[in-house]
C-alpha positions in Angstrom: 0.0 0.0 0.0 1.2 3.5 -0.9 0.5 6.7 1.1 0.6 10.0 -0.8 1.4 12.8 1.7 3.0 16.2 2.3 6.8 16.2 2.6 8.7 16.1 5.9 12.3 17.0 6.7 13.0 13.4 7.5 12.2 12.5 3.9 15.5 14.2 2.8 17.6 11.1 2.3 15.1 9.3 0.2 14.3 12.4 -1.9 18.0 12.9 -2.6 18.1 9.4 -4.0 15.1 10.1 -6.1 16.6 13.3 -7.5 19.6 11.3 -8.5 17.3 9.0 -10.6 15.9 12.1 -12.4 19.3 13.2 -13.6 20.2 16.7 -14.7 16.8 17.6 -16.0 13.9 18.2 -13.6 12.3 20.3 -10.9 13.4 18.3 -7.8 16.7 19.7 -6.6 19.6 17.3 -6.5 21.9 19.8 -4.7 21.6 19.1 -0.9 21.3 22.8 0.1 18.6 23.5 -2.6 16.7 20.3 -1.7 16.6 21.3 2.0 15.3 24.8 0.8 12.6 23.2 -1.3 11.4 21.1 1.6 11.3 24.1 3.9 9.5 26.3 1.4 7.0 23.5 0.8 6.3 23.2 4.6 5.7 26.9 4.8 3.4 26.8 1.8 1.3 24.0 3.3 1.1 25.7 6.6 -0.2 29.1 5.3 -3.0 29.2 2.7 -2.1 32.9 2.1 1.6 32.2 1.4 2.8 34.2 -1.6 1.8 32.3 -4.8 4.9 33.5 -6.6 7.0 31.7 -4.1 4.8 28.8 -2.9 5.7 25.3 -3.9 3.9 22.1 -2.7 6.1 19.0 -2.5 4.5 15.6 -2.0 6.0 12.2 -1.5 4.7 8.7 -2.0 5.6 6.3 0.9 5.7 2.5 0.6 4.1 1.8 4.0 5.3 -1.8 4.1 9.0 -0.8 3.7 8.6 2.6 5.3 10.4 4.3 2.4 9.7 7.2 0.2 9.6 5.9 -3.4 8.1 8.8 -5.3 7.6 12.6 -5.4 5.6 15.2 -7.2 5.5 19.0 -7.1 3.2 21.9 -7.6 4.4 25.5 -8.3 1.5 27.7 -7.3 2.3 30.3 -9.9 4.7 30.0 -12.9 5.1 33.4 -14.6 5.5 36.9 -13.0 6.8 40.3 -14.3 10.1 39.5 -12.6 10.3 36.0 -14.1 7.8 35.4 -17.0 6.6 32.0 -18.1 8.6 31.7 -21.3 7.7 29.4 -24.2 7.6 29.0 -27.9 4.2 29.2 -29.6 3.9 26.6 -32.4 1.7 27.6 -35.3 1.5 27.2 -39.1 1.5 29.7 -42.0 0.7 29.0 -45.6 2.5 30.7 -48.5 0.8 30.7 -51.9 2.0 31.7 -55.4 -0.7 32.1 -57.9 1.7 32.3 -60.9 3.0 28.8 -60.3 -0.1 27.4 -58.5 2.2 26.5 -55.6 1.1 26.3 -51.9 3.6 25.6 -49.1 2.6 25.2 -45.4 5.3 26.1 -42.9 5.6 25.5 -39.2 6.8 28.5 -37.2 7.9 29.3 -33.7 7.3 32.5 -31.8 8.7 33.5 -28.4 6.0 34.5 -25.9 6.3 35.8 -22.3 3.5 35.4 -19.8 3.8 37.7 -16.8 0.6 36.4 -15.1 1.2 32.7 -15.6 -0.7 29.6 -14.5 0.1 27.0 -11.8 2.4 24.3 -12.9 2.9 20.6 -11.9 6.3 18.9 -12.2 8.9 16.9 -10.4 7.1 13.6 -10.8 9.6 10.9 -10.0 8.9 7.2 -9.2 11.8 4.9 -8.1 12.7 2.6 -11.0 11.9 -0.5 -8.8 8.3 0.6 -8.5 7.5 1.3 -12.1 4.8 -0.9 -13.7 3.6 -1.9 -10.2 0.0 -3.3 -10.3 -1.0 -0.9 -7.5 -0.4 2.0 -9.9 1.8 4.3 -7.8 2.6 6.5 -10.8 -1.1 7.2 -11.3 -1.5 8.0 -7.6 1.5 10.4 -7.7 0.2 12.2 -10.8 -3.5 12.5 -9.9 -3.3 13.1 -6.1 -1.6 16.5 -6.4 -4.4 17.6 -8.8 -7.0 16.5 -6.3 -5.2 18.6 -3.7 -5.4 21.6 -6.1 -9.1 21.0 -6.6 -9.8 20.9 -2.8 -7.5 23.9 -2.2 -8.4 26.1 -5.2 -7.7 29.4 -3.4 -4.0 28.5 -3.3 -3.6 28.2 -7.0 -4.4 29.7 -10.4 -7.4 28.7 -12.4 -5.3 27.0 -15.0 -2.5 24.5 -14.6 0.2 23.4 -17.0 2.6 20.5 -17.3 5.9 20.7 -19.2 6.8 17.3 -20.6 10.3 16.2 -21.6 11.0 15.6 -25.3 13.4 13.1 -26.9 17.1 13.8 -26.2 20.3 12.6 -27.7 22.1 9.7 -25.8 24.5 12.2 -24.3 21.7 14.3 -22.8 21.8 17.1 -25.3 18.8 18.5 -27.1 18.3 18.2 -30.9 16.4 21.5 -30.9 18.9 23.3 -28.8 21.8 22.2 -31.0 20.0 23.4 -34.1 18.7 26.6 -32.7 19.5 27.8 -29.1 23.3 27.2 -29.2 23.7 29.3 -32.3 22.3 32.4 -30.6 23.8 31.9 -27.1 27.0 29.9 -27.4 25.8 28.0 -24.4 25.2 24.3 -23.9 21.7 23.1 -23.2 22.5 22.4 -19.6 24.1 25.8 -19.1 21.1 27.6 -20.6 18.5 25.5 -18.7 20.3 26.2 -15.4 20.6 29.9 -16.1 17.0 30.3 -17.1 15.9 29.2 -13.6 17.2 32.5 -12.1 17.6 34.7 -15.2 15.2 35.1 -18.1 16.7 38.3 -19.4 19.2 36.6 -21.6 16.4 35.0 -23.6 15.0 38.4 -24.7 18.5 39.8 -25.2 20.1 37.0 -27.3 17.2 35.3 -29.2 15.5 36.8 -32.3 12.2 38.7 -32.0 11.0 37.5 -35.4 9.1 34.3 -36.0 11.3 31.3 -36.7 10.7 28.9 -39.6 11.5 25.4 -38.5 12.2 24.2 -42.0 15.6 25.9 -41.5 16.4 23.3 -38.8 17.9 19.8 -39.3 15.2 17.1 -39.6 16.0 15.7 -36.2 15.4 19.0 -34.5 12.0 19.5 -36.3 10.9 16.0 -35.3 11.2 16.6 -31.5 9.1 19.8 -31.4 6.0 19.1 -29.4 6.9 15.4 -29.0 7.4 13.5 -25.7 10.4 11.3 -25.0 10.3 7.7 -23.7 10.2 8.8 -20.0 7.2 11.1 -20.7 4.9 8.9 -22.7 3.0 7.4 -19.7 2.7 10.8 -18.0 1.2 12.3 -21.2 -1.3 9.4 -21.4 -2.4 9.9 -17.8 -2.8 13.7 -18.2 -4.8 13.4 -21.5 -7.1 10.8 -19.9 -8.3 13.3 -17.3 -8.6 16.4 -19.6 -5.2 17.9 -20.3 -4.6 19.0 -23.9 -1.5 20.1 -25.9 -1.4 23.9 -25.9 0.5 24.4 -29.1 3.4 25.6 -27.0 6.8 24.1 -26.3 9.9 24.6 -24.1 12.1 27.2 -25.7 15.2 25.1 -25.1 14.3 21.5 -25.9 10.9 21.7 -27.7 9.1 19.6 -25.0 5.3 20.0 -25.2 3.2 22.0 -22.7 -0.1 20.5 -21.7 -2.7 22.4 -19.8 -6.3 22.6 -18.5 -8.6 24.3 -16.1 -8.3 22.6 -12.7 -12.0 22.5 -12.0 -12.7 20.8 -15.4 -10.3 17.9 -14.9 -12.3 14.7 -14.5 -10.2 13.6 -11.5 -11.4 16.9 -9.8 -14.9 17.3 -11.2 -15.9 13.8 -10.1 -14.7 14.3 -6.5 -17.5 13.5 -4.0 -17.5 13.6 -0.2 -18.3 10.2 1.4 -18.5 8.3 4.6 -16.1 5.4 4.4 -16.6 2.0 6.1 -14.7 -1.3 6.2 -16.1 -4.2 4.2 -15.9 -8.0 3.6 -16.6 -10.3 0.7 -16.3 -7.7 -2.1 -18.6 -8.8 -5.0 -17.7 -6.0 -7.4 -14.5 -4.0 -7.0 -13.9 -0.6 -8.3 -10.7 1.5 -8.1 -10.5 5.0 -6.7 -8.4 7.6 -4.9 -9.4 8.3 -1.4 -8.3 11.8 -0.3 -8.5 13.1 3.3 -7.0 15.5 5.9 -5.7 14.3 9.2 -3.9 16.5 11.8 -3.8 19.4 9.2 -2.0 17.1 6.7 -3.2 16.0 3.3 -3.2 12.3 2.3 -4.4 9.9 -0.4 -4.6 6.2 -0.9 -5.4 4.5 -4.2 -7.2 1.3 -3.6 -10.2 -0.9 -4.6 -13.6 -0.4 -3.0 -17.2 -1.5 -3.5 -20.3 0.6 -3.7 -23.1 -0.1 -1.3 -26.5 1.5 -0.7 -25.1 3.2 2.4 -21.4 3.9 2.2 -18.4 2.9 0.0 -16.5 0.1 1.6 -12.7 -0.7 1.5 -10.7 -3.6 2.8 -10.3 -3.6 6.6 -6.5 -3.1 6.3 -7.0 0.1 4.3 -9.7 1.4 6.6 -7.4 0.8 9.6 -4.5 2.7 7.9 -6.8 5.7 7.2 -8.2 5.6 10.8 -4.7 5.3 12.3 -3.7 8.6 10.7 -6.5 10.4 12.6 -8.8 10.9 9.7 -12.5 11.6 10.1 -13.9 8.6 8.1 -17.1 10.7 7.4 -15.0 13.4 5.7 -13.3 11.4 2.9 -13.2 12.5 -0.7 -13.4 9.9 -3.4 -12.5 10.2 -7.1 -13.2 7.0 -9.0 -10.8 5.8 -11.7 -11.9 4.2 -15.0 
């Protein structure tokens, strides 16, 4: 059984190991000092609903209760895009050129830099330990969906819209085909250098990149192919997000071309189908359904993804699951359920 919960300082060691699995690209800090800072900021954000959105982050972990080990993490950035640090992306669109004299029509793909100073919320930092992938208990699904349930139940902490920036295909050495064909030519930086710099400084993007629309047919074929596409590590995340209502926004990361997906939080099926229930233990399940049970206990947020059965009175779960929820101090008459197809 896996418990999705808010981060604690004692999770540091396990989180450091998870950050190592993510590699050089991602939102979860691998540097010890920065990781400690992320944990501290997350704890402040959870504790204060009025915490500054532009600084608030919400870091969650997934705990394997049997082995008492954190095996996954996921993040929410309450606001991504301010006047001081705009949400920067490339708009992807098409333009058709026609020549009547030769009866020729050519359609081109173009990229345009855009800067959003009043940006949406963003989800990221989803990591699941390699040993737990393809687990029949669906810990990846629990990690991905539970943070969105939290956003739905705590809407005042977030923007109306949420985005997810997915990773595209990379070369074997970790470099980006789009960056090598485009970004490096204007900055003389490696992909890693530019990606790291952009986390604290967006000014160099406006200063060094062109203002004009960019025709992608000027790029090498490999660079064109990755624009808006997901890499092997992002395929499953993309499918999960699309299943509940996320859609491709015709926008990509300006450095690697990874696609941006987005939606209104309230319209996501995992949120719109939430219902408050009274939970009871049960026996001899005749027809099992699967759902995420979300609840608060001692001012902390938790979820458990498990099977249950519908009854005329109250949804029922296995006794072991009910005892875990009760042991955390949850009010079993104040549980939120979102069923899964």
